[in-house]
C-alpha positions as CSV (number, residue, x, y, z in Angstrom):
1,M,-1.9,13.2,-6.2
2,K,1.2,11.0,-6.0
3,M,0.5,7.0,-4.6
4,I,3.7,4.6,-3.6
5,A,1.8,1.3,-2.4
6,K,4.0,-1.4,0.5
7,R,3.5,-4.5,0.7
8,T,4.9,-6.8,3.1
9,E,3.1,-10.6,3.1
10,R,-0.9,-9.7,3.2
11,S,-0.4,-6.2,4.2
12,L,-0.3,-3.2,2.4
13,T,0.3,0.6,2.7
14,L,-0.4,3.3,0.9
15,Y,1.5,6.4,0.9
16,L,-0.8,9.3,-0.9
17,S,0.4,12.8,-1.4
18,G,-0.6,15.5,-3.2
19,E,-4.0,16.8,-3.9
20,L,-6.9,14.4,-3.8
21,D,-9.6,16.2,-4.9
22,H,-12.4,14.8,-8.5
23,H,-9.7,15.6,-11.0
24,A,-7.1,12.8,-9.0
25,A,-9.9,10.4,-7.3
26,K,-10.6,8.6,-10.7
27,D,-7.1,7.9,-10.8
28,A,-6.3,7.0,-7.1
29,M,-9.2,4.4,-7.4
30,A,-7.8,2.7,-10.0
31,E,-4.4,3.1,-9.2
32,I,-5.9,1.7,-5.7
33,D,-7.6,-1.4,-6.9
34,R,-4.0,-2.6,-9.2
35,N,-2.3,-2.8,-5.7
36,L,-6.4,-4.5,-4.2
37,D,-6.3,-6.8,-6.8
38,A,-2.4,-7.9,-7.0
39,A,-1.9,-7.8,-2.5
40,L,-5.6,-9.3,-1.4
41,P,-4.6,-7.8,1.3
42,L,-5.8,-8.4,5.2
43,R,-4.6,-5.1,6.5
44,T,-4.5,-1.8,4.1
45,E,-3.0,1.1,5.8
46,L,-3.6,4.5,3.5
47,E,-1.3,6.7,5.2
48,L,-1.9,10.5,4.5
49,S,1.6,12.3,6.1
50,Q,1.6,14.5,2.5
51,L,-2.0,14.6,1.8
52,T,-2.1,18.9,0.9
53,F,-6.1,18.5,-0.1
54,M,-9.0,16.2,0.0
55,D,-12.3,17.5,-1.0
56,S,-15.6,14.5,-1.0
57,S,-13.9,12.9,-4.0
58,G,-11.3,11.8,-1.5
59,I,-14.4,10.5,0.3
60,A,-16.1,8.0,-2.1
61,V,-12.3,7.3,-2.7
62,V,-11.8,6.2,1.2
63,L,-15.5,4.5,1.1
64,R,-14.4,2.1,-2.2
65,L,-11.5,0.8,0.3
66,Y,-13.5,0.4,3.0
67,K,-15.6,-1.5,0.9
68,R,-12.9,-3.7,-0.9
69,M,-11.7,-4.3,2.1
70,Q,-14.9,-5.4,3.5
71,N,-15.3,-8.2,0.3
72,L,-11.9,-8.8,1.4
73,G,-12.3,-10.0,4.9
74,G,-9.5,-7.5,5.3
75,S,-9.4,-4.5,7.5
76,L,-8.6,-0.6,7.1
77,R,-6.7,2.5,8.8
78,L,-6.0,5.7,7.9
79,T,-2.8,7.0,9.8
80,H,-1.5,10.6,10.0
81,V,-4.3,12.3,8.6
82,P,-4.4,16.5,7.8
83,A,-6.9,18.7,9.7
84,Q,-8.4,19.6,6.6
85,A,-8.5,16.4,5.6
86,L,-9.7,14.9,9.0
87,R,-12.6,17.5,8.8
88,V,-14.4,16.6,4.9
89,L,-14.2,12.6,7.2
90,R,-15.3,13.5,9.9
91,T,-18.1,15.9,8.9
92,A,-19.2,12.3,6.7
93,G,-19.0,10.7,9.9
94,I,-16.6,7.9,7.7
95,D,-14.6,8.0,11.6
96,R,-17.3,5.7,11.9
97,I,-16.5,3.1,9.9
98,V,-13.2,3.4,10.0
99,T,-10.3,4.1,12.1
100,I,-8.8,6.6,12.3
101,E,-5.1,8.0,12.7
102,E,-4.9,11.8,13.2
103,G,-1.8,13.8,13.1
104,E,2.2,14.5,12.0
105,K,3.8,11.4,10.9
106,K,5.9,10.9,14.0
107,S,10.1,10.7,12.3
């Protein structure tokens, strides 16, 4: 799994690519924490168009990010969520607490 972060003022966009599974989740959480601590964003977007696989460990990553954003008084949204990841997130009920925008990234 690879992550790229882009910051603008009080917004943070995190681009994830590859597989978000139990092997990658710990590193993903640490990288997310570093970026949140540096940016202290009010809005965070988790851009998932290049994510090839997500398992239940990805749910833990999203929930941790959601809780951190709540503590900062900010919001989280997931964008360009691939079908496989969307099924995992919906099965867990994440779509009831986090805004999810599914589908392919538009060029």
